[in-house]
N, C-alpha and C positions, 0 to 999 in steps of 0.2 A: 366749336367756338375757337377763335384765335385770340389768345391772351397777348397783350402787348408786352412781351418779354424782351428785354434789351439784347441786341446781338453784338453791339460794340460799345466800349467805353474808352474815350480818348485818354491817352497817358497824361495829357495836360490836366484833365479833370481829376484823375487819380492823384496827381501830385498836389492838387489844391485841397483834396479831401483828406488824404493821409498826412498827418502832421510830420514835418521833417525835423523839428526841434526836439532833441533828446530830453530836454527839460519838460516840454509839453507832453512827450510820450510817457513820462513817469507820473503824470497826473493820475491819482487814484480813481478819479471819476472816469477818465478814459479807460483805465485798466478794467473797470467793471463792465465794459461793453465787450461782448464776446463775438459778435458777428456784425459785419457791415454789409448790407445788401444793396445792390444797385439795380434800379429798374429804369430802363431806357425807352423812352417813347421815340417812335420812328422820326418824328420831326426834329429830334436832336435834344429835346429837354431831358435832363437826367435827374432822377429823384434818388436820394440816398436815405436809408433809414437804418438806425442802429437798434439792436435788440439788447436790452439790458438783462443781465442774469437776474432771475426772479426767484427768491427763496421762499416767497409766500406760498402757502398751501391753497390751491384752488379748490373750490367746492366741487364735489363729485356731481357729474351730470347724470340724471336718471337714464338708465339704459334705453337706447333707441329701439322702438318697436315699429316694424312696418305695418301698413294698413291691413286690416282684416280682409279676407277674401270671400266673405259671405255675400257681399253685394259688389258688383263691378259694372262699369259703364260699357255700353255698346255704341251709343251715339250721343254727342253733346249738341243740343240745339241752343245756341247762345246768341243773345241780342244785347248789345252794349250801346249806351248813349252817354258819351263823354261831354262834360261841360268845360270848354276851354277858357272860360272866364273865372269860374269859381274853383276850378281844378278838382272836380268830383266826377263821378260817373254812376249811372244807374244800370242795373243789369237784370236780365231775366234768363234763367236757365231751365230748359226742359230736356232732361237727359233720359234717354231710354236705357234702362238698367236691367240686369238679370240678377235675381235673388237665388243664390245657390243653396242657401240654408235659411230656414225660417228664422226671423229675427225682428225685434222691435226697435232696433237701432241701426242707423247708417252712419259710419265714420268716414269723414272726408278730410282733405287738407283745406285749410282756410286761414288766411293771415291778413290783417288790416282790412277786413271786410265785415260789414254788419248785415246779417241776414234779417230781412223783414218778415217774410213768410216762407213756409216750406210745407209741401204736401207730397203724398205718393198716391198714384193712380194705378192700381194693378190692372193688367190687361183684362178688359171685359168686366171690371169691377168698379166700385164707387171710390171716390177720392177720400183719402185719409189724411187729415191735417196733423202736422207735427205738434207735439205738446211742449217741446222744450228744445233749446239749443245750448249745449254745453261746450264752451270754448276752452280748449287746452292750449293757451297761448305759447307756452314753452315748446310744445311739440308742433305748433302750428296746425292744429286739428280742430274739428268741430264734430260733435256727436249730435245727430238729430234723433230725438226720441219720439216714438209713436205710441198711441194708446193700446194698440193691439199688434200682434206679430204680423209682419209682412210675409206672406206665404211664398214658397218656392215658385219661381216663374218669372215672367217679364212684367215690366211696368214702367211708368214714367215718373221721374222725380222732378218736381217743380220747385224752384227757389227764386224769390225776388230778393235782391240785395243792393247795397250801395257801397261805394268805396271812394278812395282818394286817388287822384292823379298825383302821385308823390314826386318828390324831388330827389329820390335816392338812386335814380338810374337803374332800377330793377322793378320787375312786375310791370304794371301799367302806369307809365310815368309821363311827366311833362318835359318837353325839350324846348329850350328857349332859342329863338333865332331872330335875326333882323331881316326885314324886308329890304329890297333894293333901295327904298326911300329912307331906310334907317329906323323904321318903326319896329319896336320889340313885340314879338308875338310868340305863341306857344303851339307846338304840335303835341299830339298824344301818341306815344310809341310804346313798344314792349321790349322787354328782355327777360326771358323766362328761365334760361339755363343758369343754375342747375334746378332750383326749386322755388321759382317765383311765379309760376302760373297761378298758384293759390292766392296771389295778391290781386289777381284780375277777376277770378271767378272761383267759387268752391269746386273742387275737382279731386280726382284721385291722381295726385301729383307725383307719381313714380314712373320711371321709364318703361317698366314692364307692363304697366296697365294701359294698354293702347285702346283707342276708340276712333271713330270717325267724328268729324266736326261739321256742323252747318252753322256758319257765322253770319250774323247781320249786324251792321253798324248804322246808327242814326247820327248823322253828322251835318254840320253847316254845308249848305249847297255850294259854297265857293271853296270848299276844301277837297283835297284828294283823299279817297279812302281805299286802303289796300289791305289784303289779307293773303293767306296762303294760296287760295284758289282764285280763279277768274270770276269776274262779276257776271251774275246771271240775271239780275233784276235791279233796277234803280227807279224809285218812285218817290214823289213828295210825301212827306210825313203828314198824316191826316190831321194832326193837332197843331202843326206849326209849318207855315209855308216856307220859312227860312231854312228848314231842315230837309234832308233827303234820307230815305231808308235804302241802304245799299246791301244787297244780298249776294252772297258768294256761293259757288258750287260746293258740293260735299267733298271733303278731303278724303284721301286714302286713310286707312287705319294708321294712327300715328300716336306718338307720345305727347304728353301735354307740354313738355319743355320746348317743342318745335312749333307750337302755335304762335302766330304773330298777327298783329294789326297795327296800322299806322294811319293817322289822320293829320293832315297838314297841307302846306302849300309847296308844291314841287313842280319842276319841269322834268321832261324825260326825253331820252333818245331811244329809238326802237330798232330792232333787227330781228332776223330769224335765222336759227341755226340750220345747217344742211339737212338735219333730220326733222325739221318742221316745228320746232319749239319756238314760241314767241319770247323774245328776250327784251326786257326794258331796263334801262338804268335811270333811276330817279335822282335828280340833283336839286340843290336849293334853287329857288327861282332866279333866273337870269344866268345860270351856270351850266346849261345843257351841254355846251361845247366841251366842258370838262369831264363829261361822262362818256365821250366817244371812245377813248382808249379802253376803258373797262368793258364797254360793249363789244369792242373788237376781241378782247380776251375771252369774254364769256361765249361769244358766238363760235370761237375756235375750240373752246374747252369742252363744251357739252358733247360734240361729236367724238372728241378724243376719248372721253370716259365711256360713252356709249359703245365705242369700238373696243376699248380696253377691257371693260367688264363683260361685254357681250350681253348686256341687259339694258333695255331702253329706259330713258328718263320717263317716269310714269305720269308726270303732270303736263298740262297743256301749255303752261307758261312758267317763266321764272323772272322775278323782279329783283333787282339789286338797288338798294337805296342808301343814300348818305344821310346819316343822322347827326344833327349838330351836337347834341350831348349824348355821348355813348361811351360806356366804361371800358368795354372790351375792344379788341381790334375789329372783330366782325363776328356775326352769329349766323349759323347755317339754317335758320328757320326754313322749313320745306316750302319752296316756291316763293318766299319773300325773305331774301338775305339782307340783313342789316349791317352797315359798316360805319365806322367813324369816317369823317370826311377825308382825312389824309390817307386812308386805305383804299379809297375808291376814285377820287377825283384827280385828274391830271390836267394842268394848264398847258395846252399845246405850245405856248410861247415861252413859258418860264420854268416848267418842271424839268428836273434833271433826269438822267438815265437811271440812276439808282431808285428814284421815286417810281418810275415806270416799272422797273423790275419788282419793286415791293408790291405795287398794285397787282401786277400779274400773278405773283405768288399768293397773295391773299385771296384773289378771285379763284385761283386754282384750288386753294385749300378748301374754301367754303363749298364750291361746287362738287368737290370730291365727296363731301359729307352728304350730298343729296342721295348718294348710294350707300356709302359706308358710314352709317350713323343714323340716317333717316329711313331708308328702305329697310335696312337691318340695323337694329338698335341694341346697345349693350343692355344686358339684363339688369345690371346694377352699376353704380358709379365706380365700383372697383375696377371695372373694365373700360373706364373712360380713357385710360392711357392709350389703349389700342386705337380707339377712334381718332384721338388727336395725334398720336405718333404716326399712324398710317397716313392721315391727311397731310401731316408735316413732311412726309417723305414724297408722296405722290404729287404734291404741288410742284416739286422740282422736276419730276418726270414729265409732267404736263407742260410746264413752261419750257423745258428743254425741247419738247416736241414742237410747240407753237412758235418759239423764238430761239432757234438753235444758235444764233449769233451772240446770245447772252453768255455763253459758256457757264451756265448756271451751276453745274456740278462743282466746279472749282470754288464757286462762292458758297455752296453748301458746306464744303469742307472747312472753309475759313470762318463761316458764320455759325453753323450748327454743330458740326462734327467736333471740331477742336474745342469749342465752348463746352460741349457735353463732356469731353474727356477731362477738361480742366476741373469742372464742377464735381464729376463723379470720382475724381481722385482724392477728394477731401474726406476727412474722417467723419464728417457729419452729413455725408450723402445719404441717399435712401434708395431702395429698389425701385425699379420702374413701376411694378405692380404692387400696390399697397392696399391692404384690405380696408375698405371704407365702411364704417358703421353708420354714423349719423351723416346725412347729406351735407351738413355744414362743414365737414372735414374735406370736402372736395377742394375748396379754395386754399386750404392749408397744404394739401398734398400735391396738387398738380402745378408743376413749375417747369423750369427749363430742363430738369432731368426727364420729366415725363414727355415733354415735347421734343427736345433736341436729341436726347439719348434714345427715346422711343423711335424717332425718325431714323436715327443712325442704325439701330439694330434691325429695323424693318428693311432698310437698304442692304444691310449685310445678308439678311435672310433671302431677299430677292436675288442677290448675286449667287448665294449658295444653291438655291433651287434652280435658277435659270428662268428667264422671262417666260418661256412657253409654258412650263409647268406651273409657274406662279400664277399666270393668267387663268390657266385651266382650274386651279384650285380656288381662285377668287370667284370665278364664274359659278362654280359649284356651291360655294358658300353663300353667295347672294341669292341664288335660286332656291336653295334649301331653306333659308331663313328669311326670305323677303316678307315684309309686313309682320315680322316676328321679332323676337329678342334672342340674343346669343351671348355666350361667354367667350373669353379669349381662347379657351381650349377647343371650342367649336371650329374656329378658324384654323388652328393647328391641325385638327383632324382632317379637314378638307385639303389643306396643303400637303399633308402627309400622304393621303390617298392619291393625290395627283402626281407627287414626285417620287414616292417610294422611299423617302428619306426620313430619319427619326426627328421630325420637326419638333414635336412636343418636348422631347428630351433636350434637344439643342436649345430651344428658346427658353425653357424653364431656368436653365443655368444663367441666362442673361436678364430675365425679367424678375426673378424672385430673390436674387441676391444683389446687393449693391456692389459697385466697383467694376473693374475690368482687369485683364491680365496685361503684363508686359511680356512680349515674346522675345526670348534671348536666342540669338542665332549665331552659330559658328559653322565653318565649312572645311572640307578636306577634299582635294582632288585625287582621285584614284583612276589613273588611265584616262579613259574618255568619260568617266562618270564623276559627278560632284555629289559628295555626301554632306548633307546638311544635318546638323545636330540642333534640334529645336526643343526648347523647354518653356514652360509658362510659370509665372508667379504673380501674385497680386501686386498691382502698381499703386503706390500711395504717394501723394504729394509731399507727405511729411517724412518720407524715407522708406527704406525697405520694410516690408511686412514681416513682423517678428512674432506674430501670434502662433499658438500651437497648431491650430486648425487653419491651414492655408486653403482658401477656397480654390476650386478648379472650375474651369469653364469648358464647354464643348465648343472649340474654336474652329470655324471654317478658315483654312489657310489657303491662300492663292499665291502662286509663284510665277514670275516672269523672268526672262533673261534679256541680255543685251541684243540678242539676235532679232527679237521682235518685242520691244517694250510694251506695245499696245495689246499684246495677246497673252492670255494666261496659258502657261505651258503645263501647269500641274495644279490640281486641287486636292487637298487632303482635309480630314477632320481630326483635329487634335483633341482627343478625348481622354488624355492622360497627362500627368505632369511633364513628361518629356517623351520624345520620339526621335527616330532617325529616318531621313528621307533621302532617296537616291534619285538624282536627275541624270538620265542617260544621255549619251552623245552630246556632250557640251565641252567645248575646248577650254583650256586653262585661262585664256585671256577674256572669256565672256563673263560679264558680271551677272549676279543673281539678285533679284529684288523680291522681297516679301510684300504682300498686300498691294499689288498693282491697282491703281485707281483710288487708293486710300479708302477702301470700302470696309474692311474689317475693323471692328471697334476695339482696337487695342494699340498699345505702344510697341515699338520694335527697338531692340538694342542689338546692333550688329557688332561682330568682332571688328577689331581695327583693320584686319586684312580685308574683310568684306566691304567695310566703309571706304577703304582706299580704292577698291575695285569699282565702286560706283562713281568715282570722280570723273572718268571719261564721259559717262552718260550725262553728268551735270554740265560738263564743259561744252559738249556739242549739242546739248538740249534734246538729245534723243530720249532722255527721261522726261516724261510728260510733266507739265506744270503742276498738276494736282499731286503727282508723286514727289516732286521737288518740295512742294509745300508741306506734304506730310512728313518727309524726311527731316526737314528743318524743324518742324514743330516737335517731333519726337526728340531730337537732339537737345533742344532748349528745355524740354520737360525733364530731362535727366539731371538738370542742375538743381537737385533737390536737397543737397546738403553741402556745406562749405568745403568738406574734405574732397569732394569730387570736382570742385570748381575748375581747377587748373587743367585736369585731365580732359574734362568735357569741353572746356574752352578751346583746347588744342584740337579736339575732334571737330568742333563746329568751325573753327578757322580753316581747317583743311577742306571742309565741304563748301563753305561760303567763298573760300579763296578760289574755287573753281569757276565762280561766276565773275562776269566782267565788272568793271568799276570797283576795284579792290579798296580804294580809299574810302568810298562810301560804305562798303560792306564793313570795314574796320570800325567806322564810326557807329554804325548800327549795332555791331557786336558789343562794342565798349558800352554804349548806352544801355543795351539790353541787360548786360551783365551787372551794370550798376543798379538797374531797376530790381533785378533779382536780389542783389545784396541788400538793397533798401527794404524790399519786401520781407526778406528773412529777418532783418533787424527789427522791423515793425512787429512781425508775428511773435518773435521771441519776447519783445517788451510787453505785449498785451497777453 
């Protein structure tokens, strides 16, 4: 799932939000707010929310307990009949289950659903009616009680139930839209991740409890009905000529949060990928033309992932659909990917290039999940960061392949990489991987650190391993765990076997502790050799780390020289607080650059001499744009306390002075420094 996390906030907006008046800043009400969070929607709308320090004691939540394993599903036979007028739905579930241990209870997830009847039919036996339904609303569970023990073996669980097409944009909900004539109507759509399939049907709503699904929908005959698989039968409903019963093919084994169905009015454009998969993009009625760009992206993307993973896409079709009311950016439901309209539709006459790039990235992100997340699924929500971090990285790899003219990696550095560095340098950051107990914690934990830092460290890992071994390890991982569940460590094991490098040790230092290092570099020329003295320490936006226990990272270090700025001359793994590196056969006039491509997730502080040496590469533009961007960003980040201002200002002026249009650069520098001063003043006052 792609959360709509802001990638940019305009300075003009920040100046409007942050009070400039010292009198206002001293207001005790304002002082009681400790954090201001910005959430930016791609359309440009910016939402701000302040979190007030709360000293009240919260009641303790009962410890979360996962579902028992004495009964688990093999196949869900599910039929749903939504009412688009009264906003309710009726459902029938016939689930083939396996009883591992004799029991007189079946515990399932269930929320906002009323069960009418329930029974169990053991294989070859007589039907046993449930005698009671005990709802545990806080835990979103229901316990079905039976008069006698269900014996070990297979059987069919039958449940009739009713529910509401809610307006919460989760579970099975209603989505309001206007027809071309202006009439207001409603579609019935789904959003199940993380734990809302239980609002559509009683189920074992945990990612590790996988099953196949046979889905049927009873819908008005003038509406489109879609689900994860292709339609295999469509016939009039025997009790109402205005309704159709639409039956879909059996899904592969999958988690409940990936199930989806949509009933509404839509147009579509259709294509076929080079490997024979039917691709459709569904749009609001009358806007089929706006789905053509997303179709072009999807048709290019599927073969790219097929080739990259060397594992074929396992479904016969994939639908991409724009939903009018949609809380997330997009959701990777297997075979039926749902999007908010701004993340899928492109007006060929009016949409700008940045909108096209955004749509390409979102489509690339969700289609990557069809393998990494759907075919192989995390065992529990603790490992969701890997799903999202990986997809947030490979979406750029895919778009770079399909649209090389976008120069998308430079945009990754400016949008995701530097943003993650800024956030992770704060004292209130958190590790990428955080243990999740109750599933409700997912929304609290997964933020820009999980997505943007996750993507950045996966990018660094890919560079450290090399593309060939990385692809080999990914192929092994997907084959070994296809249609199963895996943990983060399972991927590290496969990549370690493919590369022969200590992947688990390296990555645990990046995923299990917050923050990142600043790499301090100095040099000395000895004959034809350059001696680099490299050390690491924790980088903090609030100033130097003064704690007793300074964390260390296993840092992949890449080095290039002015002889060939686009080629890495040397790679080392910094696994200690400091080290010395020798670069052979390099003349004194050649500059040395750490972290070419701005791939490593760390800041760099060069000695003054090294920084001076880089100026020719900036002047003649032999230093690549992404490296100039990273260098500039590192320099500005070092302005973290007032005492350093003048020294760092001088260093930045020397670097920026090497660029043309010095008057403009000076204005930018002055404005940036004034913003830093303002921000420091504001932080001190609150």
